[in-house]
N, C-alpha and C positions, 0 to 999 in steps of 0.2 A: 362584224358582230362576233363576240367571244361567248362561247357557251360551255357550261359544265353539264355533262350528260352521264347519268348512271341508271342502269336498268331500263335503257331506252327512253328515259324521261329527262327533260331539261330541268336541271336543278337551279341553274343560275344563267343569266343572259345579260350582257352589258356591252355597250359600245367601247368602253375603256375599262381596263383593270390596272391595278398597280402590280408590276412584275418585280418580285423580290426573290433572289436566290433560285430563279427558274420557275417559281410558282406564280400563277395568276391569282391575285387577291381581288375578289369581286366586291364592289361597293355593297353595303348591306341592303339597300333598296332593290338591288338586282337579283337577290337570292330569294327563291320561293320557299318561304318559311314553313309552309305546310308539309314539306318533306324533311324538315329538320327536327330532331329530338335532342335536347340537351344531354350531354354525357357527363359523368363524374370525372372523366379523364382530364389531366392537366400535364403540361410539360413546360420546361423553362428553356428559353434561349438566352444566351449571355448578352445579346445586344437588343433583342426585341422585347423580352420580358416573359410573362407567364401566359401560355396559350390555353384557351378553353376549347373544348371539342363538342362536336355534334355527331350523333348517329344519323344516317340517312334511312328513311323509311319510304319505300315506294312499292306499291302493289303487294303489300304483305311481306316484302323482303326487307331485312335490316342489314345495313352496312355499318358496322361498329367503328366509331371514331374516324370516319372518312373525311370530315371537314373540321377545320380549326380557325380560330380567330383570336385576336389580342384585344380584350376589352379595355385594358389600361397599358398600352405599350410604353416602352421606355422612349426617351426623347428622340432618338434617331429613327424610330419606327412609328412616330405619331401619324404619319401619312397613311398607315394601314389600320388605324384604330377601327375595330368592329368589321373590317373587311374579312371576307371568308375565302379561304383557300382549301384545296382538295388534294387528297392523296391520289397516286396514279391509277387506282381502280376506277376513278372518275375520269372520263374522257374529256379533254379540253379541245374544242374546235375553234379555229379562227377563220372567219370568212373574209 
C-alpha cells in the first residue's frame, strides 16, 4: 500500500500509483478530497502541460500548494490525468 501522509493524517492511499520523475501520482479516487482545497496556483511543464494545485487542510493547519494534478495533460502524460502528486512536505510511505 502506498500512502501520502501530512500532519499525521493519511491524505491518499492506493495499491498502485503512477510514478513519474520520482513522484507518486495517486489515482483520483484514492485521494481523500475532504483534505483538499483548490488553489489559484498553476505551473507549466513542457511535456506534461499545465498543473493545477491544491492546498491541504488538516486539523486547522493549511499546507499551501502541496498537491498538484494535470486536468488536461499533454499526450505523453495522459496516464496521469487527474492523478494527484505531493511535494516532499507530504510523506510517502510504501508498505
